[in-house]
N, C-alpha and C positions, 0 to 999 in steps of 0.2 A: 582629479578624483572623480569617479563615476557617480552619477546621480541616479538614485533609484526612485521609482514611483512611490508615492505615499500610500497608494491603494493597490492591493494585489491584482495581478492580471493572470488569466489562465489561458495558456496556449491552446489547450483542448477546447475550452469553451469558445475561444475566438476563431478557431479554425475548423470546427466540426459542423459547419453550416449545412453540409449536404446530408448529414446523418439525421434521421427522424428522431427528434428529441422530445416530442410531446405527443400525447394521444388524447382522444376525447375524454371528457369527464364521464363518470359513471351515471348512466341515465335510468337504470332500473335496478331492483334488488337482484342479487345473485347468490348462489350457494357455492361456497368454496371450502376447501379443507384448511387452507392456510392463507392469511393475509400478511403481506410483507409491506412494511412502511419504509420507503426509501429506495430509489432506483439508482443507487451507486453500485460500485463493484461488489460490495458485500451483499446488498439486497438482491441484485440480479444473479449473482453466483448462487445464492441460496435458492432463489426461485428455479433456476436451471436444475440444480441437484434434486430438489423436491419433485419437479416435473419428471425427471428421469426415474424417480421411484413411484410414479403413478399418481401423485397428488394433484388436485385441482387447486391452482395457485393464482392469486391476484396480487399485483404489485401496485402500490399506491405511492405517488410522488406529488408533492405539493408544487414544485417548480418544474424544472426540466430534467430529463434523464442525464445522470452523470454531472449535474451542475453544482453540487455541493462539495463535500470533502473530496470526492473522487475527481471532480473537475479541477481542483486546485492542487492535485498531487504532481509529483515529478514523473509519474507513470513507472516508477521503480517498485517492484514487488520484492520485499526483502524480509529476512528474519533477523537482521542486525538493527536493533532498535536502541542504539546508544548504550547506556548503562542500565537499562531496565532489568537485565538479568541479575545483576548484583543487588539491585533494589528489591526485586522479588525474593531473592534468596535471603536477604537480610530481614525483610518484613514478614515473609511467610516461611519458606523453606527452599532448600536446594532442589527438592523434588518439584516444587511449584515452578521454579525457573526452568527446569529441564522440560516439564510438560508444556510450558509456554513456548519454548523453542521448538519442540516437536510439532506442536499445533501449527506454528508458522511455517515450518518446513513442509508439512502436509498440505497446507493451503497453497504454497508455491507449486508443489507437484500437481495438485488438483487443477490449478489454473492452466498449467502447461499441458496437462492431458486433455482438457476441454479444448484448448486451442488446436491441438493436433487432431482430435476426434472430429471436431466440427469444421476443420480446415479453415480456420479464421485467418484471414490475411492481416497480419500485423507485424510489427518489428520485434516480436518476442525473441529474446535470447538470454541464455545464462551467461553471467559475467562475474568476474571477481569483484569484490567490493572493499578491497583493502584501504584505498584512499579515504573513502567516506568514514569508515570506522576509525581510522587513525586520526583524522581531522576532528571527529566528534570527541574522541578522548582528549586530544590536544586542547580543544576549546574549553572543555570542562576542567582539565587538569592544570592548565597554565604552563605547559612545557613549551619548548621551542621546536618548530617544525622547519625542516629544510629538505629540499628535493635534490637528490643526488643525480648527477648527469648520466651515470651509467646504470641506474635502476629506475624502474617505472613506478615505484611506490614511495610514499613519504616515510621518513624515519623520524622517530620521536625521541627527543632528548630526555634526560632525567627530569623527574617532576610530574610528567604526564600520567604515569602509572598510578599516582595517588589520587586520581580524580574522584570526587564525591560531590 
């Protein structure tokens, strides 16, 4: 049986030593339109979009760029967030769940367009995500998962659809 570390490790944080991850502290007052707290993917994307619209932006980060939530991600950008859609629909409305999904899809398209426009060298690619979704449903639903030798996705047996 595999042994897993008791404390999480981040491939990004451990392998990005050549990337400039910190900048000097603020040494004088400055006038800005928008202050963004946090230099993860969300904060830096927001800063980029605001700069594209002519805003004077400053990003403040307590530790290192991309070191927090972003640094511990799988680098997967997705709109498939487990069963959040049914929880949003049940707690709020189907319209809320739909808007949440649309916002996530728009974010993915925005990231992809920035990568293309700025010619960012990275391993960006669109890919199907059937396995992760079905496994998430399986884990919450208690069904049985088996992988067929002639298909590249997992099939879910009865019981998984009733996940809550």
